[in-house]
C-alpha positions in Angstrom: -46.0 -105.3 -161.1 -44.3 -102.0 -160.5 -46.9 -101.0 -157.9 -46.3 -104.3 -156.1 -42.6 -103.8 -156.0 -43.0 -100.2 -154.7 -45.4 -101.3 -152.0 -43.1 -104.1 -151.0 -40.1 -101.7 -150.8 -42.1 -99.2 -148.7 -43.2 -102.0 -146.3 -39.6 -103.3 -146.0 -38.4 -99.7 -145.2 -41.1 -99.3 -142.6 -40.2 -102.6 -140.9 -36.5 -101.9 -140.9 -37.2 -98.5 -139.3 -38.9 -100.4 -136.5 -35.9 -102.6 -136.1 -37.6 -105.7 -137.7 -35.9 -107.7 -140.5 -37.9 -108.1 -143.6 -38.5 -110.5 -145.3 -39.0 -112.4 -142.1 -37.4 -115.6 -143.4 -34.3 -113.8 -144.5 -33.3 -112.4 -141.0 -29.5 -112.4 -140.5 -27.9 -114.2 -137.6 -27.0 -111.7 -134.8 -23.4 -110.5 -134.7 -22.7 -110.3 -138.4 -21.1 -107.1 -139.7 -21.6 -106.0 -143.3 -20.8 -102.3 -143.4 -17.6 -100.7 -144.6 -17.4 -98.9 -141.3 -17.3 -102.3 -139.5 -14.2 -103.1 -141.5 -12.7 -99.7 -140.7 -13.4 -100.3 -137.0 -11.6 -103.6 -137.1 -8.6 -102.1 -138.8 -8.6 -99.2 -136.4 -8.3 -101.5 -133.5 -5.1 -103.0 -134.8 -3.7 -99.9 -136.7 0.1 -100.4 -136.7 1.1 -96.7 -136.1 4.7 -97.9 -136.6 6.2 -94.4 -136.0 3.9 -93.3 -133.2 5.9 -91.4 -130.6 4.4 -93.6 -127.9 6.2 -96.6 -129.4 9.5 -94.7 -129.7 9.6 -92.9 -126.3 13.2 -94.0 -125.7 14.3 -92.6 -129.1 15.8 -89.1 -129.1 13.0 -86.8 -130.0 15.0 -85.0 -132.7 15.8 -88.3 -134.4 12.2 -89.5 -134.1 11.0 -86.2 -135.7 13.4 -86.6 -138.6 12.1 -90.1 -139.3 8.5 -89.3 -138.8 8.7 -86.1 -140.8 10.3 -87.9 -143.8 7.5 -90.5 -143.7 4.8 -87.9 -143.5 6.3 -85.9 -146.3 6.3 -89.1 -148.4 2.7 -90.0 -147.5 1.6 -86.5 -148.4 3.6 -86.5 -151.7 4.7 -82.9 -151.1 5.9 -81.3 -154.3 8.5 -78.6 -154.5 9.7 -76.4 -157.4 10.5 -73.0 -158.6 7.8 -70.4 -157.8 7.1 -67.2 -159.7 4.4 -64.5 -159.1 2.6 -61.6 -160.6 1.4 -58.6 -158.6 -2.1 -57.5 -159.3 -4.5 -55.0 -157.7 -4.2 -53.0 -154.6 -7.1 -51.4 -152.6 -7.8 -50.0 -149.2 -11.1 -51.0 -147.4 -12.0 -49.4 -144.1 -8.3 -48.8 -143.2 -7.1 -52.3 -144.3 -4.8 -52.3 -147.3 -5.1 -55.3 -149.5 -2.7 -56.5 -152.2 -3.4 -59.3 -154.7 -0.7 -61.6 -155.9 -0.9 -64.6 -158.2 1.6 -67.3 -157.4 2.8 -69.5 -160.3 4.0 -72.9 -159.4 6.3 -74.6 -161.9 3.8 -77.4 -162.5 1.4 -74.9 -164.1 -0.7 -74.2 -161.0 -1.7 -70.7 -160.1 -2.6 -69.7 -156.5 -4.4 -66.4 -155.7 -3.1 -64.7 -152.6 -4.3 -61.6 -150.9 -2.1 -59.7 -148.4 -4.1 -57.7 -145.8 -2.5 -55.2 -143.5 -3.6 -52.3 -141.3 -1.1 -49.6 -142.2 -2.1 -47.5 -139.1 -1.0 -50.2 -136.7 2.5 -51.2 -135.9 3.2 -54.8 -136.7 3.0 -56.9 -133.5 4.7 -60.0 -134.8 5.3 -62.4 -137.7 3.0 -62.7 -140.7 0.1 -65.2 -140.6 -0.7 -67.4 -143.6 -4.5 -67.6 -143.3 -6.5 -70.5 -144.7 -10.2 -70.9 -144.5 -12.4 -74.0 -144.2 -14.9 -75.8 -146.4 -17.7 -73.7 -147.8 -15.6 -70.6 -147.1 -13.3 -68.5 -149.3 -10.7 -65.7 -149.1 -13.4 -63.1 -149.7 -14.9 -64.0 -146.3 -11.5 -63.8 -144.6 -11.4 -60.2 -145.9 -14.8 -59.4 -144.6 -16.7 -59.5 -147.9 -20.1 -61.1 -148.3 -20.9 -62.4 -151.8 -23.6 -65.0 -151.0 -26.6 -64.6 -148.7 -25.3 -67.0 -146.1 -21.9 -65.1 -146.0 -23.6 -62.5 -143.8 -24.2 -65.1 -141.1 -20.7 -66.5 -141.5 -19.2 -63.0 -141.1 -21.4 -62.4 -138.0 -19.9 -65.6 -136.6 -16.3 -64.3 -137.1 -15.3 -65.6 -140.5 -13.3 -62.4 -141.4 -10.1 -64.0 -140.1 -7.8 -62.1 -142.4 -9.3 -58.7 -141.5 -9.1 -59.6 -137.7 -5.5 -60.5 -138.1 -4.7 -57.2 -139.8 -6.7 -55.3 -137.1 -4.6 -57.1 -134.5 -1.4 -55.9 -136.1 -0.4 -58.9 -138.1 0.3 -59.2 -141.9 -2.4 -61.6 -143.1 -1.4 -63.7 -146.1 -4.8 -65.1 -147.2 -4.4 -68.2 -149.4 -7.3 -69.7 -151.3 -7.3 -73.5 -150.8 -7.6 -75.9 -153.8 -11.2 -76.7 -154.6 -12.6 -73.7 -152.6 -13.6 -70.2 -153.5 -11.9 -68.8 -156.5 -10.2 -72.2 -157.0 -13.4 -74.3 -157.1 -13.8 -76.6 -160.1 -15.7 -75.1 -162.9 -14.8 -77.4 -165.8 -17.3 -80.2 -165.0 -21.0 -80.1 -165.6 -22.7 -79.1 -162.4 -19.4 -78.2 -160.8 -17.8 -80.4 -158.2 -16.8 -80.6 -154.6 -13.6 -81.5 -152.8 -14.3 -85.2 -153.2 -13.8 -84.9 -157.0 -10.3 -83.4 -156.5 -9.5 -85.9 -153.8 -10.3 -88.8 -156.0 -8.4 -87.3 -159.0 -5.3 -87.0 -156.8 -5.6 -90.6 -155.8 -5.2 -91.7 -159.4 -1.7 -90.2 -159.3 -0.9 -91.7 -155.9 -1.4 -88.4 -154.2 -4.0 -86.8 -152.0 -5.8 -83.4 -151.8 -4.3 -82.6 -148.4 -0.8 -83.2 -149.8 -1.6 -80.9 -152.8 -2.7 -78.2 -150.4 0.4 -78.6 -148.2 2.5 -78.3 -151.4 0.7 -75.1 -152.1 1.5 -73.9 -148.6 5.2 -74.6 -149.0 5.1 -72.7 -152.3 3.7 -69.7 -150.4 6.5 -69.9 -147.9 9.0 -70.0 -150.7 7.4 -66.9 -152.3 7.2 -65.0 -149.0 10.9 -65.4 -148.2 11.9 -63.9 -151.6 9.1 -61.3 -151.4 10.4 -60.1 -148.0 13.9 -59.6 -149.5 12.5 -57.5 -152.3 10.2 -55.5 -150.0 12.8 -55.3 -147.2 10.4 -56.7 -144.7 11.7 -57.8 -141.3 9.6 -60.9 -140.7 10.7 -63.5 -143.2 9.5 -66.5 -141.3 5.7 -66.9 -141.3 3.3 -68.6 -139.0 0.2 -70.4 -140.2 -3.4 -69.9 -139.0 -6.2 -72.1 -140.4 -9.7 -73.0 -139.5 -11.4 -76.4 -140.2 -10.0 -77.7 -143.5 -7.6 -74.8 -143.5 -6.5 -75.7 -140.0 -5.7 -79.2 -141.1 -3.5 -77.8 -143.9 -1.8 -75.5 -141.3 -1.2 -78.4 -138.9 0.2 -80.8 -141.5 2.1 -78.0 -143.3 3.9 -76.9 -140.1 4.7 -80.6 -139.3 6.6 -81.1 -142.6 7.9 -77.6 -143.3 10.3 -76.4 -140.5 10.4 -72.9 -142.0 7.0 -72.3 -140.6 7.6 -70.8 -137.2 4.3 -71.4 -135.5 0.9 -72.8 -136.0 -2.7 -71.9 -135.0 -5.0 -74.8 -135.8 -8.7 -74.0 -135.3 -11.6 -76.5 -135.4 -9.6 -79.3 -136.8 -7.8 -81.3 -134.1 -8.9 -84.7 -132.9 -7.6 -88.3 -133.2 -8.3 -89.6 -136.7 -9.7 -92.9 -135.4 -12.2 -90.9 -133.3 -13.2 -88.5 -136.1 -12.6 -89.4 -139.7 -13.4 -93.1 -139.0 -16.5 -92.5 -137.0 -18.6 -90.3 -139.2 -19.7 -89.8 -142.8 -16.9 -88.2 -144.9 -17.7 -87.4 -148.5 -15.0 -84.7 -148.9 -11.8 -86.7 -148.8 -9.9 -83.5 -148.1 -8.4 -84.6 -144.8 -7.5 -88.1 -145.8 -3.8 -89.2 -146.2 -3.5 -92.7 -147.7 -1.8 -95.1 -145.3 -1.2 -92.7 -142.5 -2.6 -94.9 -139.7 0.0 -97.5 -140.6 2.5 -95.0 -139.3 1.1 -92.3 -137.0 -1.9 -90.6 -135.4 -2.7 -86.9 -135.2 -0.8 -86.4 -131.9 2.3 -87.5 -133.7 1.7 -85.0 -136.6 1.3 -82.3 -134.0 4.4 -83.4 -132.2 6.4 -82.7 -135.3 5.9 -79.0 -134.8 7.8 -79.0 -131.5 9.6 -77.0 -130.2 7.9 -74.4 -132.4 4.7 -72.9 -131.0 1.3 -74.7 -131.5 -2.1 -73.3 -130.5 -5.1 -75.6 -131.0 -8.6 -74.0 -130.7 -12.0 -75.7 -130.7 -15.5 -75.2 -129.3 -17.0 -77.4 -126.6 -20.1 -77.7 -128.9 -18.2 -78.4 -132.1 -20.0 -81.4 -133.6 -17.0 -82.2 -135.8 -13.9 -81.5 -133.8 -15.0 -81.0 -130.2 -12.7 -79.5 -127.6 -12.4 -82.7 -125.6 -10.8 -84.5 -128.6 -8.7 -81.4 -129.3 -7.3 -81.4 -125.8 -6.6 -85.1 -125.8 -4.4 -84.7 -128.9 -2.6 -81.7 -127.4 -2.1 -83.4 -124.1 -0.6 -86.5 -125.8 1.6 -84.4 -128.2 2.8 -82.1 -125.5 5.4 -84.6 -124.3 7.5 -83.7 -127.3 7.6 -80.0 -126.2 8.5 -81.1 -122.6 11.4 -83.2 -123.9 12.7 -80.3 -125.9 12.4 -77.9 -122.9 9.6 -75.9 -124.6 6.4 -77.0 -122.7 5.1 -73.4 -122.6 4.9 -73.3 -126.4 1.9 -75.6 -126.8 -1.6 -74.9 -125.7 -5.2 -75.8 -126.3 -7.8 -73.0 -126.1 -11.5 -73.8 -125.5 -14.5 -71.9 -126.8 -18.1 -72.2 -125.7 -19.6 -72.4 -129.2 -20.0 -74.7 -132.2 -17.9 -75.4 -135.3 -16.7 -72.0 -136.4 -13.7 -69.7 -135.9 -13.7 -68.3 -132.4 -12.0 -64.9 -132.2 -12.2 -64.6 -128.4 -10.6 -68.0 -127.9 -7.9 -67.4 -130.5 -6.3 -63.9 -130.5 -5.8 -63.6 -126.8 -4.4 -67.1 -126.6 -2.1 -66.4 -129.5 -0.8 -63.3 -127.8 -0.2 -65.3 -124.6 1.6 -67.9 -126.5 3.8 -65.4 -128.3 4.8 -63.9 -124.9 6.7 -67.1 -124.2 9.0 -66.5 -127.2 12.2 -64.5 -127.4 12.6 -61.8 -130.1 14.7 -64.2 -132.1 11.8 -66.7 -132.2 9.4 -64.2 -133.8 11.5 -63.2 -136.8 
């Protein structure tokens, strides 16, 4: 009996692979749609996007931003509260000074942060809060290989924090929730970001919102830290790649204290990306967002502050064509605010990874459009 069932299943699989329904007498009528993605496609076609800028073009851009920012903050369920911290180790590696700080949020959450600076270089601008992508961690941002595949990642430019320090920036490297030192260890076999995303949903929240809350806490801490350390640049920028880039983009959209944003390998319309491919992580999903806005609207909330979006032409997740389409659509907000030179899309020839050549020079060009007051 078991052998018969097994053979029947194998034969059915073989027939389906050839495009033939099996059993033959149970062939479905053409045109029926059974998959969850079919329902998503139908919903996507009629997504309300109630606060999309395209629907409110006659509304004053500042007023639109106020309404859209309030709604996005609500959808993300951004949490605020008192922040404390504990300074830890300090070391110098190949001329880059690194300082570890543990941030303590009031809700009991601790966030490891590593500040990286090249003391031999004069600071060229504001600090950059650096956030890495999936399967990455702060040790990679600092140029350290801990796993065999890290060597390949570093060869491909994953040491973003060290690059920033070498370029004269203060890099504030933040470990994202569910990644690196903050990966889940309590469950048997560990877990991925999907576990954290599903847990957040039980409280009416989302993993992206939790990460944005962490980012706002880092901004809180930095402002007080600067006062204590008598540092000049109290207003940070954010620079993130992939999942970290999504946090940077959404964080800059809702937190106006962030003075500029570099979003790498993460920009594309949600209906063309998240709804058209397998997505097990849940880390970029904001419940209900397509009822209100698309990613170009999120990006437009950053205006008139600077935004640089970077992607590779061969990026299989966030290709440059989709990145440029979002930036082109969002750029109208910068134009209406008289700051059209402050938004740019930078293309790279390669795949889904951080592209130093397409990022640092483009960032320098973008910063040249700013006055001294804009960079503090």
